C-alpha positions in Angstrom: -46.3 82.1 94.7 -46.7 79.3 92.4 -49.3 76.6 91.7 -47.5 73.4 92.7 -48.6 69.7 92.2 -46.8 67.2 94.5 -46.9 63.7 93.1 -46.7 61.1 96.0 -48.5 60.9 99.2 -46.0 59.1 101.5 -43.9 60.8 104.1 -41.6 62.5 101.7 -44.5 63.8 99.4 -46.6 65.0 102.4 -43.8 66.7 104.2 -42.9 68.6 100.8 -46.4 69.5 100.2 -46.9 70.8 103.8 -43.6 72.9 103.5 -44.5 74.3 100.2 -47.9 75.5 101.3 -46.4 77.0 104.5 -44.1 79.0 102.1 -47.1 80.5 100.5 -47.5 78.4 97.4 -50.9 76.8 96.2 -50.4 73.2 96.5 -52.0 69.9 95.3 -50.8 66.6 96.4 -51.8 63.8 94.2 -51.5 60.2 95.5 -52.8 56.9 94.3 -53.1 55.1 97.7 -54.3 56.1 101.0 -51.6 57.1 103.4 -52.1 53.9 105.5 -51.2 51.8 102.5 -47.9 53.6 101.6 -44.5 52.1 102.2 -44.0 54.9 104.6 -46.7 53.4 106.8 -44.6 50.2 107.1 -41.5 52.0 108.2 -39.9 51.6 111.6 -39.6 55.3 112.0 -36.2 55.5 113.5 -34.0 58.7 112.5 -31.1 56.9 111.1 -29.5 57.5 107.5 -29.8 54.0 106.3 -28.9 52.8 102.7 -28.8 56.3 101.3 -26.3 58.6 99.6 -24.6 61.1 99.1 -23.3 61.4 102.5 -22.6 65.1 102.5 -26.1 66.1 101.5 -27.6 63.3 103.7 -26.0 64.7 106.7 -27.3 68.3 105.9 -30.9 67.0 105.2 -30.8 64.7 108.1 -29.8 67.4 110.7 -32.7 69.5 109.6 -35.2 66.7 109.9 -33.8 65.6 113.2 -34.3 69.2 114.7 -37.9 69.3 113.4 -38.8 65.9 114.7 -37.2 66.8 118.1 -39.4 69.8 118.3 -42.5 67.6 117.4 -41.7 65.4 120.1 -43.3 67.9 122.5 -46.6 67.3 120.9 -47.9 63.8 122.0 -50.5 63.7 119.1 -47.7 63.6 116.5 -46.4 60.2 117.3 -42.9 61.4 117.6 -40.8 60.6 120.6 -37.0 61.0 121.5 -35.6 57.6 122.4 -32.3 56.3 123.5 -30.8 53.3 121.7 -27.6 51.6 120.4 -26.1 51.1 117.1 -24.0 48.0 117.4 -20.6 47.7 115.6 -19.0 44.4 114.6 -15.5 45.2 113.1 -14.3 48.6 112.0 -16.6 51.3 113.0 -18.1 53.7 110.3 -19.6 56.6 112.3 -20.0 59.1 109.5 -23.7 59.4 110.5 -22.8 60.9 114.0 -21.4 64.1 112.5 -23.4 67.0 113.9 -25.3 64.6 116.2 -25.3 65.9 119.7 -24.7 63.8 122.8 -23.8 60.5 121.4 -21.3 58.3 123.4 -19.5 54.9 123.3 -21.6 52.1 124.3 -20.5 50.3 127.4 -19.7 46.5 127.3 -23.1 45.6 129.1 -25.0 47.6 126.6 -23.9 45.3 123.6 -24.8 41.9 122.5 -22.1 39.0 122.3 -19.8 39.5 119.6 -19.9 43.2 119.2 -16.6 45.2 119.1 -18.3 48.4 120.0 -21.3 50.6 119.5 -22.7 54.2 119.7 -25.4 55.2 122.1 -27.5 58.1 121.0 -30.8 59.8 121.6 -32.7 60.3 118.3 -36.4 60.7 117.1 -38.4 57.5 116.8 -41.7 58.1 114.8 -44.6 55.9 115.1 -45.8 56.0 111.5 -49.5 54.9 111.9 -49.9 57.9 114.1 -47.6 60.5 112.5 -48.8 60.1 108.9 -52.5 61.0 109.7 -51.2 63.8 111.8 -49.2 64.9 108.8 -52.2 64.7 106.6 -54.2 67.0 109.1 -51.5 69.6 109.0 -51.5 69.6 105.2 -55.2 70.2 105.2 -54.9 73.0 107.8 -52.2 74.7 105.5 -54.5 74.5 102.6 -53.0 71.5 100.7 -55.5 69.9 98.3 -55.2 66.1 98.8 -56.3 64.4 95.6 -56.7 60.6 94.9 -55.5 59.8 91.5 -52.8 57.9 89.5 -50.3 59.9 87.5 -49.1 57.9 84.5 -47.4 60.7 82.7 -46.3 64.3 83.9 -47.8 65.6 80.6 -51.4 64.5 81.9 -51.2 67.2 84.6 -53.0 70.4 83.8 -50.2 73.0 83.1 -52.3 75.7 84.5 -52.9 74.1 87.9 -49.5 72.5 87.8 -47.0 75.4 87.0 -44.5 73.4 89.1 -44.4 69.7 89.7 -42.7 67.9 92.4 -42.1 64.2 92.0 -41.9 62.5 95.4 -43.5 59.2 94.6 -40.9 56.7 95.7 -40.4 54.0 93.4 -43.0 55.4 91.0 -40.9 58.5 90.6 -38.2 57.1 88.2 -40.6 56.1 85.4 -42.2 59.7 85.5 -39.0 61.5 84.9 -37.0 59.0 82.8 -34.7 57.9 85.7 -34.0 54.2 85.6 -31.4 54.2 88.6 -33.9 53.4 91.1 -34.8 49.8 92.4 -36.6 48.2 95.2 -34.9 46.7 98.2 -37.3 44.3 100.0 -37.6 44.9 103.6 -39.5 42.3 105.8 -40.3 42.9 109.5 -42.0 41.2 112.4 -44.3 43.0 114.7 -43.9 41.8 118.4 -46.1 43.0 121.3 -44.2 45.6 123.4 -43.6 44.2 127.0 -42.4 47.7 128.2 -39.3 48.1 125.9 -38.2 51.7 125.4 -34.7 51.4 124.0 -34.1 50.7 120.3 -31.2 48.7 119.0 -29.7 48.5 115.4 -27.2 45.6 114.6 -26.8 45.6 110.9 -23.7 43.5 110.9 -25.1 40.7 112.9 -23.6 37.4 111.7 -27.0 35.7 111.1 -28.4 38.7 109.4 -29.7 42.2 110.1 -31.2 42.9 113.4 -33.1 45.8 114.8 -35.9 46.4 117.4 -37.7 49.7 117.3 -40.2 50.0 120.3 -43.5 51.8 119.8 -46.6 52.1 122.2 -48.0 48.6 122.0 -45.7 47.0 119.5 -42.1 46.6 118.4 -40.9 46.9 114.8 -38.4 44.0 114.4 -36.2 43.5 111.4 -35.0 42.5 109.1 -34.1 42.1 105.6 -32.6 44.4 102.7 -32.7 42.5 99.4 -32.2 44.7 96.4 -34.1 44.1 93.3 -36.8 42.1 94.9 -40.4 43.2 94.2 -42.4 40.5 96.3 -44.5 42.0 99.0 -45.8 38.9 100.5 -44.2 38.0 103.8 -42.1 34.9 103.8 -42.8 32.6 106.8 -39.4 31.2 106.9 -37.8 34.7 106.9 -40.3 35.8 109.6 -39.2 33.2 111.8 -35.5 33.8 111.3 -36.1 37.5 112.2 -38.0 36.7 115.3 -35.2 34.3 116.5 -32.5 36.8 115.7 -34.2 39.6 117.5 -35.0 37.6 120.6 -31.4 36.5 120.9 -30.2 40.2 120.7 -32.9 41.6 122.9 -33.6 39.2 125.7 -36.7 41.4 126.9 -38.5 40.2 123.7 -38.1 36.4 124.4 -41.7 35.8 125.4 -43.4 38.7 123.5 -46.3 37.7 121.4 -45.9 38.0 117.7 -48.5 40.3 116.3 -47.7 39.9 112.5 -45.4 40.3 109.6 -45.0 43.1 107.0 -43.0 43.7 103.8 -42.1 47.1 102.4 -40.1 48.0 99.4 -37.4 50.6 100.0 -36.9 53.1 97.0 -33.0 52.7 96.7 -30.8 54.6 94.2 -27.1 55.4 93.8 -28.1 58.8 95.3 -31.0 60.8 96.2 -32.5 62.8 93.3 -33.2 66.2 94.4 -32.8 68.7 91.7 -34.8 71.1 89.4 -35.2 71.2 85.6 -37.4 72.6 83.0 -39.5 70.0 81.2 -42.1 70.8 78.6 -42.1 74.5 79.7 -42.5 73.9 83.4 -40.3 73.5 86.5 -40.1 69.8 87.5 -38.4 69.1 90.9 -37.4 65.6 91.8 -37.3 64.3 95.4 -36.9 60.7 95.4 -34.3 57.7 96.0 -34.3 58.0 99.7 -33.5 54.3 100.3 -34.1 53.4 104.0 -34.1 57.1 105.0 -37.3 58.6 103.9 -38.3 59.6 107.4 -34.7 60.6 108.3 -34.4 63.1 105.3 -37.9 64.2 105.0 -38.0 67.7 106.5 -34.5 68.5 105.1 -35.3 67.5 101.7 -38.7 69.3 101.8 -36.7 72.6 102.9 -34.5 72.3 99.8 -37.5 71.7 97.4 -39.0 74.9 98.8 -35.7 76.8 98.3 -35.6 75.4 94.7 -39.0 76.3 93.9 -38.6 79.8 95.4 -35.5 80.4 93.4 -36.8 79.3 90.1 -40.2 81.0 90.4 -38.8 84.2 91.5 -36.3 84.5 88.5 
């Protein structure tokens, strides 16, 4: 057993804190924003390994997370559902993400938008983040995790007695804490449309007019989007919003008359690869868990399991 401080309160930080507590550690999770104000709260919630590397580790982490989310889908209060959908292909297919994914199939012609050359139909978890994140907080409290509201400027500021082990899982704020300057934001703008009864999701990243996706949740559809690296602006751009709505309505005719509910911007924490490793710093163990790009939800449980294994290995030796 170790006294562990997790820095970060989004989906990655909370999941990591929960799994550490369930493994028997004394866990404190420090976050500088309410869960509703995190980037995770803006995520579309689809299990899909988007804008993230390295692929071999991503496949392993993603498989663990997919199975955990599939089990949670049996609990309506979790906000997790298993949904059918289609990943549209335009050009040579790149299906690395389907390795280990059960039940996927080739999309039929009538399931694809004009101009598509193919596609993959799959059933994967779709997570309604405004429901799931409070549910995850509740599970953390039940497991004994202390949820603390504070900003961590330097890891040395953390009490070495209360924080024998530190896990850095703070998204874009992680790099400065551990001297890693490889991360950068990737601006993602989405439009929220009223859900007219849509159940099937669609991802069309290579659409000639720009990225398209529609992720249906109870009451609304998260529609995207953009992926602009190096951009920190979090104010929605009205022109970009109008373009997103037009593209999505062209690809998903069911949304042609859906009311527009709003626009949101989130900054994906992208990096050349996910940083998940353990090292000794100032006499204590520091584990990094950041750089998940557009796949924080997709990798959350798998990365948390690896953090638990690393902490167990190093504290037992």
